[in-house]
N, C-alpha and C positions, 0 to 999 in steps of 0.2 A: 652300479646299475644306472644311476643318473647320467654318468658320462657317456654311456652307451646309448641311452634312450633320448637325452635331450636334443642333440642335433638332428634327430630323425623323428620329430613330433609334429603332428598337425592337429588342429582343432576345428570343429565346426559347431556353430551355435544355431540352434533351431528357434525361430521367433514365430509367433502366431498372434492373432488378435482373439481376445475373449469376447464371447457374446455378453450383452448387458446382463448383470446379475445384481439384484438389489441388496444381496448380502455382502457384495464387494463394494466397500465404500470408504470415504474419508470422513472422519469426525473430528470435532474439536475437543480436546482433552482439557477439561476445566481444572484438573489437578496438576497440570504441567503447563509451564509458560516459558517463552523465550526471554532474553534479557530486557525486552521492552515491555514485558507483561502480556504479550499476545499469546493466547492459548495455543498450545502445540497441536499439530495435526497428528492424528493416529490412524494408520491404515489398517483396515480389516479386509483380508483377502484369502480366498481359498480357490484351488483349481476346480473348475466345473468339469463335468463328464466330457463335454465336447472339447474343451481346451486340453484335457489330459489326453484324449484320443489323438488330437492333432499333434501334440508334442511327441507322443509315442510313434506316430507314423513318420514324422520328420526324423526322429532318432534312427528309426529303422532304415530310412532312405540314406541318411548320413553314414550309417554303418556299411550299407551296400557300396556307397561310393568309395569310402576309405579301403574296403577290401578289394574292390576293382582296381584301385590304384596301387595295390600291393601291400597294404597294411598287414603286419604280422599279428598285432594285438590291437583290439579296439576297447577303450574303456569308456563306458557310458555312466556318468554320475547320476543319471535319472532326473527326476523332477523336484528333488529336494532343495536345489539352490535357486530360489526365485529372487535373486539379488537385484534384478533390474526390472522391476514391475513398472509397466506403464499402462496408462488407460484405465486406471482404477478409480478415476474421478470423473463424474459427469459435471460439466460446466454449463451454466445457464443462468437465467434471471429468477427462476422459482426456487426459493430456499427450501421447499419441501422436497425437491428432487435433484438439487444441484449444490455444489459446494461454494460457488462464487456468484457474486452479483455484479451489476454494472460498475 
């Protein structure tokens, strides 16, 4: 199966921007530190309704594109693999609402 499928595979990644969400944040974990003793960063993230809908819309358009290009089978892994999260940290000067200072 792999020998038949591999040379005929295409992938599309759907990317979108999250709306600001105070529940999505980066905290310093006082129980974990790096080799220099600096507290480790811990990301807290979950998909908001708007983001979930944008990703579903993008996946549907990607499926349409692949089928129009002649795809026989389309595999959609869904929103379970959030390996490349970006934009989950607000940077600024106020420690009450940002992770870094000047």
